[in-house]
N, C-alpha and C positions, 0 to 999 in steps of 0.2 A: 124360188127362182132360180135356176140352172144360168148363171153365166160364164162362157170361154172366154177365154184371152189367149192371144198370141205375143209375144213378148219377144223383143226385140234388142239386140247387144249382149244378150246371156246365151249360156249353154242349154237352158232349160229352152222345151219347145212347145210347152202349152200349160196352161192355167185351166182348170172346171172348179168353179166355187159352185156352191150353195148357200143361200143367201135368202133369210128373210127376218124382213124388218129391220134392214142395217145390219143385221149381225152374220158373221160368217157360221154355218153351220157346218159344213164341210171345205175341204180345199185339198184338191190332188194335183199334183204334181209333175209333168212328164219332161224328161230329158234331166238334163243338168247333174250336181251333186247329190247323190243319192240320199245321204247321211242327213248332210244338212238340210236339204229341202225337206225329207219328212219331219224333222224336227221344226221345220218354221212351218208346214204345214198345221201341225199339230198343236203350236202354240198360239196359231191365231182363230183356232177354233171357240167358239163362243165370245167372241173379242166384237166390239162394234168396228164398223167399217172405219172411222173417222179416227179412232185410236192407233188401228193399223198402218194409216195413212200417217199419221204424226209421226209414230215410231221410225216408220221403213224409207217415207220419201229421202230421196237424196243419198243414200247409202250407198256406196261406190265397191267394186271387186277390183283389186290391185289398180292397174290403171286406167280401166276403162271409167267410163261417164255415167255407168248406171250398174245395177247388181240385180240379183233375182229379188232379192228384199225391195228394192227401187220397184222393179216391174209389176211385183205384185201392188205396191202403191198406186202406180200408175194404173193398174188395172181396174181398180177399187175407185180410184176417183175416175174413171172414164163410166163405170158402172152409175154412179152416183149421179153424172154430168147428164146422160141420156134418161133421166126422169124415172129411174128405180130405185125410189128410198119410201 
């Protein structure tokens, strides 16, 4: 299933996930810090949603209240909260 999420409070503009059986099969991130986000998107491929949320939830970027990893966790929580598991 394809799931798109528009993050808030960060430089990235959009996340597009392919998710199957609660496993992230692919992740495309538009905008933000290209090298870091490309690395993050590669790291989470093949991981269960719950593990990603556990690792990324609450990560801050500088003095911001959130970060791209935190927004990825938020996106995946919303995916699950809407019965997509």
